[in-house]
N, C-alpha and C positions, 0 to 999 in steps of 0.2 A: 875453616870460615865463620863459624858462629862464635867462637871465641874471640875474634879479632873485631865483630859486632858489639861485643859485651865490652871489652876492653875499650873501644870508642866511646860507648855509652856512657863509661863510668868516666873517661877522661873529661868529657861533655860535661857531665855534670858536677865533678870538682871545678870546671874552669866558670860554669854558671853562677855556682856559690862563692867563688872567688871574687868573680866580678859583682855579684849583690853586695857582698860583704864590703869591699872596698867602697862603693857607693854608699854604703850605709855608714861607714867610718868617715867619708867626707863629708856626707851631710850633718854627722853630729860635731863634727870639730866646727864646721861652719856655723852651727847652730850656738856653739859653745864661743866661739871667737866673736858672735854678735854679726856676722854679715847675713844671716839670716832672721827676719823678725817673725816671731812667733806669736805676738801680743794679742792679734787678731785670730790666732786659732782657738782659743780657749774664752773668747769674750764678747759678749753680746755687743752688738755692731750699736744699738741704738741707746742702752743703757752706760757701755764700757765697764761693767761688773762683769767679773767672772762668772760663767757660765756652767751650772751644775751637768744641763744635756749635752753640751759641748764637750765637757770633759768624758762624761761617758760613752758620747758617740766616738770620741778618739781612742779610749782604752780600748772599748768593745771591738773597732775597726781592727785592732791592732793584735787583739786576740783571735780575729776571725782569719788575721791573714795568717797569724802563726798557725793556726789549725791547718790551713790550708797549705802551706808549704811542709807542715810536716807530713802531711798524709799524700802530697803529690807524687813522690816516688814510688807508693805501693796501690795508687790508684784503686781506693777501696771507694765506695759510695758513701758510707756511714759519715766519715770524716768532712766529707763535701759538703754531704747534707748539715752536718751540725755547723759548720762554717758558714753556709749560705742562711739557717736560721738565726744565728746569733747575729749576722752582720745586717741582715731584714728588719730582726727585732729592732734592733741599735736603730736603724733609721727610722722605722715607724714611730718611735719613740721620740725622736730628735724632732722631726716632720710635725709630730703632735705638737710637743711643748712651743715650738717655732710658731704653731697656726694660733696657740693661746696668747703669744706674745703678742702678735698683730691683730687681735681682737681685743686689746685694750687700750 
């Protein structure tokens, strides 16, 4: 009986990864085709220039998600704590630079 549950868990895990991969490929394809506008993602809305804080936030967000996805199957606390710290630190830095830009 337990063997069938492990098989079911493995099948579900593979299906989830396939679904997430399909969504990722669809997103990349639409970005490459120009159907999704990414210009506002890394530019400052007031100046129109590329914002290093936004780029850093985007990269660290992807890193935190990568750590989280890698550690999720093993369910250890250290990877989840590291992902939360990376994501939280990135957001604090982004919010600080955002508040500084409003003070000017």
